[in-house]
N, C-alpha and C positions, 0 to 999 in steps of 0.2 A: 670772300673766297674761299674762305674753308668747307663752306657750307656746299660750294659750289663743286672743291674741289670731293669731297666726299659721296655727293649727288653723281658727279661723272664718276667719281672710284666705283658705287654700289649697281649704276648700271650697265658698267666696264664687267662687275664679276656674274651679274645675270644677263647678260650674254653671252660668254661662257660657259652657263651652265648650261642654257636651252640651247647650245648648240652640241653640248657635251650629250644633252640626252638626245639631242635630235641623232646623234651618230649610233646613241645605243639604240636607240629606237629601228633606224634604218638596219643597222648589223642582226636585229632580232629579227626583222621583216628577212632578211636575206638567208639567217638560217633557219628559217622557217620554211620559206619556200624551196631552198634547200633540201632539204628533210625532207619535203614533200614528194622531190623530182626525186629523190635517192630510193623512196617507197611507192613509187608510184609503176603501175605496173600493168599488164594488157593480161584480163580474167576473160581466162576461154570457157562458156558452159557453153551446155546441149542441154535440150529438151525436144520433145516430140512435137511434130507439128501439132497445135493444140489454140488456137486464135476462138476468142479474140484473146487470148492469155499467152502465147508466142507464138505467132505470125511472120511469116516473111521478112527476113534480111534487108531485101531489096526495095521496100516500100517505105513510107512515110507513117505507117501504121506499124514497126514492127511483134505489136502487143505491149499488152497492161504489165504482165510481168519485166519484162525487155525494160519498158519507159521506168517501171519503176527504180531499179537493177540498177539502170544506170544513172540516173537522176542522185538514187542515194550514196553509190561509190564517190560522185563526182567529185565532189570536196575534198577527197581525197587524191586526185589526180589519175585516177585509174581509168584505163580503158579496157569497153566488156564490148567482147567478139563473144558471137555467139553464132550455134548453126541448128539448127534442129534432123534430126534422125532417130529411126525405129527409140521405140524406146527401151527396149534389151542394148541395144550397142550405146547408148547412155549412159543405160547403168554402168554397164562392163568399163568403161572409158572414165567414168569418174572415181570407180573404187581401184582402179590400177593407177590414175594418178596421170594418166594422159590429159586430162581437163580437170580444170578448177572446179566447178560444180555442176551442178544439176538442176534446173526447176522443172516442178511438177507439185501433183495431187496428191496426198498419202503421203508425205515425204516421210513422217517422224514411223510410217511403218521399214523402212529403210534403214538394216543394223550397220552403223559403222560411220556414216556419216556424220561432220559437222554441222549443228543447222541454224539455221536465224530465227528471228522471232517471226511469226508469222503475217504474211504481206500483206494478203487478204482472204477471202473464202470461194468455195465453189458446194455444189449441193448435186449431187449425184441424181440422173432421171433417165426415166425406162423411156422408149421412141415406140410408138406402134405405129401399126397402119391406120390411117383413120379409120376411125369408126370402129375398131377393136381393141383399144385399151382397156384394160380391165383393174382392177384393183390387185396387188403383189402385195400382200401384208406378210404372209406366210410363205415361206419358203413350199412347202407343197404346191401351190399357185403355178410355181414355174415347170413342173416336171413332162407335162403336158405339151412344154413350149420349145424352139430352140431359142436358145441366145445366147446374142453375137456381143462381142468383148474383146479388148485388145492384150493380149501374153505379157506379162512381166507387168502389168498396171495393180497398183496396192487399193483394191477399192475396199468397201465397208465390211464390217467384220463378217455378216451373215452371207452376204453376197460374195466375199471371199473363199470361204467355205464352202458353199455351195460348187462356185466353178472348182474350187482343189479338187469336189470329189467326183467330177463329174466331166475333166479336160477333157478324156478320154473318152467321151460316148456323145459323139458328134451330134447323134437328135435329142441332146440336151445345149451344151455349150458347145460354141465353136469361136475358137480364138487368133486372132489376126496380127498379123505384125507389118513392121514396113511403112512407107507415107501414105499422108493423107488417109488415114484408120477409120475419119471419123467418116470420110463420105464412102470407102468402100461399104461400111457398112449399112450403110443407108440404103445405098443402091441394090444390097444384098435382104434388107428390109422388104423393097418395093418389089425386087424380084422371086419374093416366097421362100426365097434359100436360109433365113432365121425367121422369128417372130415378134421379137424386140430387139433392141437395142439400149445398151448401158451405157451412158457418156457423162461427163460434166452437162447440167442442164444448157447455161451459156453458151458451152460449145456444139451441142445440139442444135439451137435456136439458131446461132451464127450461121453454121453450114448448110442447116438446110433454107434460110433464107440467101445465100450463095447460091446454092443449086437448084433453086426457085421451087423447091419439094416444101414448103410451110404446108402448103394447102392439104398435101397427101400425107402429112403423119401427125400423130397426138402427141403432146411430149406430158408425161405427168414426177411430178417430182418423186425421190424417193425417200433418203436419206436426212438427214438431220445436216446441214452446213458443216463443213469440212475446212482446217485451214490449209491454204497452203505455204510452202516454206522454199526457201534458197539453200541446198545441203553443200555441203563444199568437202574436198575428197578428203579420205583419213590420212591416203598415204603423202600430205604434202603439207609441209609445217607453218605454210603460211595461212592456213584456213582458219584458223583461230583469230587471227588477227583482221579476216576479210569479214569473218561474223562481226566481230565488235566493232567494226567500221561499219557496216552496212546496217547495222543495228542503229546507231546510232546515226547514221544519214535518212533514215525513214522516217524514225521519231522528230527529225527537223519538217521532213516532208511533207508531217503531217498539222507538225505546226504550224507550217508558213500558209496553209490550206492545197499545196499544188498535190499532196495526194490525192483529195476530193477533185478538181481539174480533170485526172491524167484517169481517175474515173469514170467519171461523166466522160471525158474521150472517147471511150471504150464503151456506154454504152452501158455500167456497172455500178455507179453512183447510190445502188442499192444493199448494194454487198456489205455486209458486215464487218467492220474495220478494228 
Protein backbone atom coordinates (compact mmCIF):
# COMPACT_ATOMS: atom_id res chain seq x y z
CA UNK A 1 0.00 0.00 0.00
CA UNK A 2 2.84 2.36 0.83
CA UNK A 3 4.38 1.77 -2.58
CA UNK A 4 1.06 2.54 -4.26
CA UNK A 5 0.72 5.75 -2.25
CA UNK A 6 4.24 6.82 -3.30
CA UNK A 7 3.42 6.22 -6.98
CA UNK A 8 0.08 8.01 -6.65
CA UNK A 9 1.70 10.98 -4.95
CA UNK A 10 4.42 11.15 -7.60
CA UNK A 11 1.84 11.05 -10.40
CA UNK A 12 -0.15 13.77 -8.69
CA UNK A 13 2.93 15.99 -8.35
CA UNK A 14 3.90 15.33 -12.00
CA UNK A 15 0.40 16.27 -13.15
CA UNK A 16 0.55 19.50 -11.16
CA UNK A 17 3.96 20.31 -12.61
CA UNK A 18 2.78 19.70 -16.17
CA UNK A 19 -0.26 21.88 -15.56
CA UNK A 20 1.97 24.67 -14.24
CA UNK A 21 4.24 24.41 -17.28
CA UNK A 22 1.20 24.56 -19.55
CA UNK A 23 -0.04 27.70 -17.84
CA UNK A 24 3.38 29.33 -18.13
CA UNK A 25 3.72 28.42 -21.81
CA UNK A 26 0.22 29.66 -22.57
CA UNK A 27 0.90 32.88 -20.68
CA UNK A 28 4.10 33.35 -22.64
CA UNK A 29 2.32 32.85 -25.95
CA UNK A 30 -0.39 35.30 -24.97
CA UNK A 31 2.22 37.85 -23.93
CA UNK A 32 4.16 37.33 -27.17
CA UNK A 33 1.04 37.71 -29.28
CA UNK A 34 -0.04 40.76 -27.35
CA UNK A 35 3.41 42.24 -27.75
CA UNK A 36 3.25 41.73 -31.49
CA UNK A 37 -0.19 43.27 -31.66
CA UNK A 38 0.97 46.32 -29.73
CA UNK A 39 3.87 46.87 -32.17
CA UNK A 40 2.01 45.88 -35.34
CA UNK A 41 1.78 48.95 -37.54
CA UNK A 42 0.53 50.09 -40.91
CA UNK A 43 3.71 50.93 -42.83
CA UNK A 44 3.23 53.38 -45.67
CA UNK A 45 5.68 53.05 -48.57
CA UNK A 46 6.07 55.05 -51.77
CA UNK A 47 7.92 54.44 -55.02
CA UNK A 48 7.81 55.30 -58.67
CA UNK A 49 6.07 52.84 -61.00
CA UNK A 50 9.02 50.57 -61.71
CA UNK A 51 7.67 47.20 -62.75
CA UNK A 52 8.63 44.35 -62.29
CA UNK A 53 10.07 45.76 -59.04
CA UNK A 54 7.12 47.98 -58.09
CA UNK A 55 3.89 47.50 -60.08
CA UNK A 56 0.23 48.35 -59.71
CA UNK A 57 -1.31 47.68 -56.30
CA UNK A 58 -4.60 46.35 -57.70
CA UNK A 59 -3.12 43.28 -59.41
CA UNK A 60 -1.99 39.82 -58.34
CA UNK A 61 1.58 40.87 -59.19
CA UNK A 62 2.17 44.07 -57.17
CA UNK A 63 5.91 43.87 -57.73
CA UNK A 64 8.98 41.98 -56.65
CA UNK A 65 9.99 44.53 -54.00
CA UNK A 66 6.45 44.79 -52.63
CA UNK A 67 6.02 41.04 -52.20
CA UNK A 68 9.42 40.63 -50.56
CA UNK A 69 8.76 43.54 -48.20
CA UNK A 70 5.32 42.27 -47.19
CA UNK A 71 6.56 38.76 -46.49
CA UNK A 72 9.71 39.91 -44.68
CA UNK A 73 7.66 42.07 -42.26
CA UNK A 74 4.65 39.74 -41.97
CA UNK A 75 6.06 37.82 -38.94
CA UNK A 76 5.99 41.10 -36.99
CA UNK A 77 2.32 41.72 -37.73
CA UNK A 78 2.82 44.80 -39.89
CA UNK A 79 0.53 45.75 -42.76
CA UNK A 80 2.25 47.17 -45.83
CA UNK A 81 0.49 49.81 -47.89
CA UNK A 82 2.07 51.46 -50.89
CA UNK A 83 1.31 53.88 -53.68
CA UNK A 84 3.22 54.65 -56.86
CA UNK A 85 4.00 58.35 -57.13
CA UNK A 86 6.55 60.39 -59.00
CA UNK A 87 10.04 59.81 -57.65
CA UNK A 88 10.46 63.47 -56.69
CA UNK A 89 7.21 63.50 -54.71
CA UNK A 90 8.08 60.21 -53.02
CA UNK A 91 11.44 61.61 -51.88
CA UNK A 92 9.76 64.63 -50.32
CA UNK A 93 7.19 62.55 -48.44
CA UNK A 94 9.72 60.17 -46.92
CA UNK A 95 12.16 62.91 -45.89
CA UNK A 96 9.43 64.81 -44.03
CA UNK A 97 8.02 61.69 -42.35
CA UNK A 98 4.65 61.90 -44.13
CA UNK A 99 5.26 58.26 -45.12
CA UNK A 100 7.49 55.60 -43.62
CA UNK A 101 9.69 54.48 -46.45
CA UNK A 102 10.83 54.51 -50.04
CA UNK A 103 11.65 51.67 -52.42
CA UNK A 104 14.02 52.13 -55.30
CA UNK A 105 17.45 52.11 -56.94
CA UNK A 106 20.68 53.68 -55.75
CA UNK A 107 19.18 54.33 -52.32
CA UNK A 108 22.59 54.70 -50.69
CA UNK A 109 23.01 58.00 -52.56
CA UNK A 110 20.01 59.54 -50.82
CA UNK A 111 21.25 61.24 -47.67
CA UNK A 112 19.51 60.89 -44.34
CA UNK A 113 17.46 57.73 -44.84
CA UNK A 114 17.82 54.62 -42.68
CA UNK A 115 18.57 51.74 -45.03
CA UNK A 116 17.89 48.03 -45.02
CA UNK A 117 20.25 45.42 -46.37
CA UNK A 118 20.10 45.01 -50.17
CA UNK A 119 16.82 43.39 -51.23
CA UNK A 120 18.01 42.50 -54.72
CA UNK A 121 19.97 44.16 -57.52
CA UNK A 122 19.33 45.96 -60.78
CA UNK A 123 21.51 46.89 -63.71
CA UNK A 124 21.39 50.12 -65.66
CA UNK A 125 20.85 49.80 -69.41
CA UNK A 126 20.46 51.98 -72.47
CA UNK A 127 17.63 51.57 -74.97
CA UNK A 128 18.23 52.58 -78.60
CA UNK A 129 16.06 52.43 -81.67
CA UNK A 130 16.57 49.07 -83.39
CA UNK A 131 19.80 49.04 -85.35
CA UNK A 132 21.17 52.26 -83.81
CA UNK A 133 22.84 50.89 -80.65
CA UNK A 134 26.44 51.91 -80.13
CA UNK A 135 29.03 51.39 -77.38
CA UNK A 136 28.94 54.10 -74.72
CA UNK A 137 32.12 53.39 -72.81
CA UNK A 138 33.13 57.03 -72.45
CA UNK A 139 30.88 60.01 -71.81
CA UNK A 140 32.17 61.78 -74.92
CA UNK A 141 30.16 59.25 -76.93
CA UNK A 142 26.96 60.81 -75.55
CA UNK A 143 27.67 64.36 -76.60
CA UNK A 144 26.07 64.08 -80.05
CA UNK A 145 23.05 62.18 -78.65
CA UNK A 146 19.95 63.22 -76.75
CA UNK A 147 19.63 61.17 -73.57
CA UNK A 148 16.23 60.56 -71.98
CA UNK A 149 16.19 59.94 -68.22
CA UNK A 150 14.09 60.57 -65.09
CA UNK A 151 14.34 63.62 -62.85
CA UNK A 152 15.85 63.00 -59.38
CA UNK A 153 16.81 59.37 -60.08
CA UNK A 154 20.17 58.37 -58.63
CA UNK A 155 22.18 56.98 -61.52
CA UNK A 156 25.68 55.51 -61.55
CA UNK A 157 28.42 58.03 -60.87
CA UNK A 158 29.62 58.84 -64.39
CA UNK A 159 26.13 59.19 -65.84
CA UNK A 160 24.92 61.14 -62.81
CA UNK A 161 27.74 63.63 -63.37
CA UNK A 162 26.99 63.88 -67.08
CA UNK A 163 23.27 64.46 -66.42
CA UNK A 164 24.01 67.07 -63.75
CA UNK A 165 26.32 68.97 -66.10
CA UNK A 166 23.86 68.88 -69.02
CA UNK A 167 20.43 68.97 -67.39
CA UNK A 168 19.81 72.46 -68.76
CA UNK A 169 20.91 71.50 -72.28
CA UNK A 170 17.92 69.77 -73.95
CA UNK A 171 20.06 68.89 -76.96
CA UNK A 172 21.96 66.51 -74.67
CA UNK A 173 19.74 65.58 -71.70
CA UNK A 174 15.96 65.53 -71.34
CA UNK A 175 14.54 64.71 -67.90
CA UNK A 176 10.91 63.84 -67.24
CA UNK A 177 8.91 63.36 -64.06
CA UNK A 178 5.46 62.03 -63.18
CA UNK A 179 3.78 58.73 -64.00
CA UNK A 180 4.92 55.87 -66.25
CA UNK A 181 8.21 57.50 -67.14
CA UNK A 182 9.48 54.33 -68.85
CA UNK A 183 6.65 54.22 -71.41
CA UNK A 184 6.88 57.96 -72.02
CA UNK A 185 10.61 57.87 -72.60
CA UNK A 186 10.34 54.87 -74.93
CA UNK A 187 7.71 56.68 -76.97
CA UNK A 188 9.98 59.74 -77.14
CA UNK A 189 12.74 57.45 -78.36
CA UNK A 190 10.63 55.97 -81.16
CA UNK A 191 9.39 59.44 -82.12
CA UNK A 192 13.03 60.61 -82.47
CA UNK A 193 12.67 63.12 -79.66
CA UNK A 194 15.58 61.42 -77.82
CA UNK A 195 18.27 59.05 -79.12
CA UNK A 196 18.62 56.73 -76.14
CA UNK A 197 16.87 56.04 -72.85
CA UNK A 198 18.55 55.27 -69.52
CA UNK A 199 16.69 52.90 -67.20
CA UNK A 200 17.03 49.62 -65.27
CA UNK A 201 17.40 46.75 -67.72
CA UNK A 202 14.62 44.59 -66.23
CA UNK A 203 12.26 47.58 -66.29
CA UNK A 204 13.02 48.37 -69.93
CA UNK A 205 12.52 44.75 -70.98
CA UNK A 206 9.28 44.41 -69.02
CA UNK A 207 7.66 47.66 -70.21
CA UNK A 208 8.75 47.26 -73.83
CA UNK A 209 7.17 43.79 -73.86
CA UNK A 210 3.93 45.16 -72.40
CA UNK A 211 3.79 47.94 -75.00
CA UNK A 212 4.65 45.64 -77.91
CA UNK A 213 7.85 47.55 -78.61
CA UNK A 214 10.42 44.79 -78.06
CA UNK A 215 11.13 44.40 -81.79
CA UNK A 216 11.63 48.15 -82.25
CA UNK A 217 14.40 48.76 -79.73
CA UNK A 218 17.81 47.39 -78.75
CA UNK A 219 18.76 47.26 -75.06
CA UNK A 220 22.34 47.04 -73.87
CA UNK A 221 23.67 46.83 -70.32
CA UNK A 222 25.63 49.82 -69.13
CA UNK A 223 26.75 49.60 -65.51
CA UNK A 224 27.64 46.98 -62.95
CA UNK A 225 24.70 45.60 -60.91
CA UNK A 226 23.57 47.97 -58.17
CA UNK A 227 21.77 47.20 -54.90
CA UNK A 228 18.10 47.98 -54.38
CA UNK A 229 17.20 48.81 -50.78
CA UNK A 230 14.30 49.99 -48.68
CA UNK A 231 14.96 53.38 -47.10
CA UNK A 232 13.03 54.56 -44.02
CA UNK A 233 12.31 58.13 -43.00
CA UNK A 234 14.85 59.97 -40.82
CA UNK A 235 11.94 61.90 -39.27
CA UNK A 236 10.28 58.83 -37.67
CA UNK A 237 11.65 57.04 -34.56
CA UNK A 238 10.16 53.73 -35.72
CA UNK A 239 12.51 53.54 -38.70
CA UNK A 240 15.41 51.82 -36.91
CA UNK A 241 13.08 49.09 -35.59
CA UNK A 242 11.60 48.48 -39.03
CA UNK A 243 15.06 48.12 -40.55
CA UNK A 244 16.07 45.51 -37.97
CA UNK A 245 12.85 43.59 -38.45
CA UNK A 246 13.06 43.74 -42.23
CA UNK A 247 16.64 42.46 -42.28
CA UNK A 248 15.70 39.54 -40.02
CA UNK A 249 12.63 38.71 -42.11
CA UNK A 250 14.56 38.87 -45.39
CA UNK A 251 17.20 36.51 -44.03
CA UNK A 252 14.45 34.04 -43.11
CA UNK A 253 12.93 34.28 -46.60
CA UNK A 254 16.30 33.41 -48.11
CA UNK A 255 16.83 30.55 -45.68
CA UNK A 256 13.41 29.03 -46.42
CA UNK A 257 13.73 29.31 -50.19
CA UNK A 258 10.74 31.65 -50.44
CA UNK A 259 13.00 34.50 -51.60
CA UNK A 260 14.02 32.51 -54.69
CA UNK A 261 10.39 31.58 -55.39
CA UNK A 262 9.38 35.25 -55.51
CA UNK A 263 12.28 36.13 -57.82
CA UNK A 264 11.23 33.32 -60.16
CA UNK A 265 7.64 34.61 -60.10
CA UNK A 266 8.89 37.90 -61.58
CA UNK A 267 11.40 36.38 -63.98
CA UNK A 268 14.35 37.62 -61.93
CA UNK A 269 15.83 34.34 -60.71
CA UNK A 270 19.18 35.30 -62.20
CA UNK A 271 19.40 38.52 -60.15
CA UNK A 272 22.29 38.73 -57.70
CA UNK A 273 21.14 37.90 -54.19
